[in-house]
C-alpha positions in Angstrom: 83.2 76.7 106.9 85.3 75.1 109.7 87.6 77.7 111.5 90.7 76.4 113.7 93.2 79.2 115.1 96.2 77.7 116.6 99.0 80.4 118.1 102.0 78.7 117.3 105.9 79.1 118.2 107.7 81.0 120.7 106.5 84.7 118.9 102.5 83.3 118.9 101.6 83.6 115.6 98.5 82.7 114.5 98.0 79.9 112.5 94.9 79.1 110.9 93.0 75.7 109.3 89.8 76.5 106.9 87.9 73.5 106.0 85.1 72.5 104.2 82.0 71.0 106.1 80.8 69.1 103.0 84.2 67.7 101.7 86.8 67.9 104.3 89.0 70.1 102.0 91.2 72.4 104.0 93.9 75.3 103.4 96.3 75.8 106.2 97.3 79.5 106.7 100.8 80.7 107.9 102.2 77.3 109.3 104.3 78.8 111.4 105.9 76.1 114.0 103.8 72.9 115.4 103.2 71.4 112.7 102.6 68.2 115.4 99.8 70.3 116.5 98.4 71.5 113.4 98.2 68.1 111.8 96.6 66.5 114.6 93.9 69.6 114.7 93.7 68.5 111.2 92.9 64.6 112.3 90.9 65.7 114.7 88.5 67.2 112.1 88.6 64.4 109.8 90.4 67.2 107.4 92.5 66.9 104.6 94.8 69.6 103.5 94.7 71.0 99.6 96.7 74.0 99.8 99.5 75.6 102.7 99.1 79.5 102.0 101.8 82.1 103.4 100.5 85.5 103.9 104.2 86.6 104.1 107.8 85.1 104.4 108.5 86.1 107.6 109.7 82.6 110.2 107.3 82.6 112.4 104.7 82.4 109.6 106.4 80.3 107.6 108.6 77.5 109.8 106.5 74.7 109.5 106.1 74.5 105.9 108.6 71.9 105.2 107.1 69.4 107.9 103.7 70.2 106.6 104.4 69.6 103.1 105.9 66.1 103.8 103.3 64.9 106.2 100.6 65.9 103.5 102.3 66.9 100.1 100.0 70.1 99.8 101.8 72.6 97.5 103.2 75.9 99.4 101.6 79.1 97.8 103.3 82.5 98.7 103.5 86.1 96.3 106.8 86.0 94.3 108.3 88.6 96.4 108.2 87.1 99.7 109.2 83.7 97.7 113.0 84.5 98.3 112.8 84.5 102.2 111.8 80.6 102.4 115.5 79.3 101.5 116.4 81.9 104.2 114.4 81.1 107.3 116.9 79.8 109.6 119.0 82.9 109.3 115.9 85.3 110.0 115.4 82.9 113.2 118.8 83.4 114.4 118.7 86.7 114.2 116.0 86.5 117.3 118.1 83.9 118.8 115.6 81.4 117.0 115.9 78.3 115.3 113.8 77.6 112.3 113.9 75.3 109.4 114.5 76.2 105.6 110.9 75.8 103.7 110.8 74.1 100.0 110.4 76.7 97.4 106.5 77.6 96.3 104.6 75.5 94.1 102.7 78.6 92.9 103.3 82.0 93.8 99.9 84.1 94.6 99.1 87.3 92.6 96.5 90.2 93.3 92.9 89.3 92.6 93.9 85.5 92.6 90.9 82.7 93.6 92.0 79.7 95.6 89.4 76.6 95.9 88.7 74.0 98.5 85.7 72.5 98.3 82.9 74.8 98.6 85.4 77.6 99.9 86.9 80.3 97.1 89.6 82.9 99.2 90.4 85.7 97.0 93.9 87.0 96.9 94.5 90.5 97.9 98.5 91.9 97.3 98.7 93.9 100.7 102.4 95.3 100.5 103.8 97.6 103.7 104.6 94.6 106.5 106.8 92.6 103.4 106.6 93.5 99.8 104.9 90.3 98.8 102.1 90.4 101.8 99.1 89.2 101.1 95.5 89.2 102.7 92.7 86.5 101.9 89.3 87.2 101.7 86.2 85.1 101.5 82.1 86.3 102.2 82.2 87.9 105.8 85.8 86.6 107.0 89.2 88.1 106.0 93.0 86.5 107.0 95.5 89.4 107.5 98.4 87.5 108.4 101.0 90.9 109.6 99.2 93.9 107.8 96.4 94.7 110.3 95.5 94.0 114.2 93.7 94.8 116.6 94.2 98.2 117.7 97.6 98.6 115.6 99.5 97.6 112.4 102.1 95.4 111.4 105.4 96.6 111.8 107.5 98.1 108.8 110.8 98.0 109.9 112.0 94.9 108.9 113.5 94.5 105.2 110.7 95.3 102.9 108.8 96.9 104.8 107.0 100.3 104.1 104.9 102.7 106.5 103.4 104.5 103.7 102.6 101.7 102.1 101.3 99.6 104.6 98.5 102.3 105.5 97.8 102.4 101.6 97.5 98.8 101.8 95.0 98.7 104.6 92.8 101.8 103.7 92.7 100.9 100.0 92.1 97.7 99.7 90.7 96.2 103.0 88.8 99.0 103.9 86.5 98.8 101.0 85.7 95.4 102.3 82.0 95.5 104.0 82.5 97.0 107.8 81.4 93.8 109.2 84.1 91.4 107.8 85.7 89.7 110.8 89.6 90.0 110.5 91.7 87.1 111.4 94.8 88.5 112.6 98.7 87.1 112.1 99.3 87.5 115.7 96.6 88.2 119.2 93.1 88.5 118.8 90.2 88.8 115.9 88.4 92.2 115.3 86.3 93.5 112.8 86.9 96.3 110.0 84.0 98.4 111.3 86.4 98.3 115.1 89.8 98.9 113.1 88.1 101.8 111.0 86.8 103.6 114.4 89.3 103.4 116.8 92.7 101.9 115.1 94.7 104.7 116.3 97.2 104.3 113.1 93.9 104.7 110.8 92.0 107.2 111.9 
């Protein structure tokens, strides 16, 4: 599997490109900004986007949805609980003194237990509310893409609309920590980590 990570936008969100080495089909996870860089990386790796997947609806993770969809024609996928945010990105960004372009609505709503397949890759959708009501994580053997649910040594903030601390802790402990300890965790901001490391040393999760 091809995995490319790009820090995008002024809040430096992690956008991930996942590609099948054999078929060159790909998914873009959380295109928050800098669509030109994302498209250039896709072109350099000769990848064709099959899906645009949003782990949640905050503007720093979905701000390039519109341009990516216009450039690739790929469908946008997000949990129904977070889809309403897509039409309010400019307002949300303005509250941080930033700007963002509103996104088209979802072409498909994601649900817990869904599978997303492209090439030889299948991502399993895990609904992990807490940072937002519709937050999801995406798992394929050995790899977990968590958006802002979990960070290296920390957890997602819960003071934004739709956030809830106890719900987030439950999502992590009951759903993510049931996966293999050696799973590599690709976070929405900052460096990657592993589930074993977070179980052992994350102060929020001991």
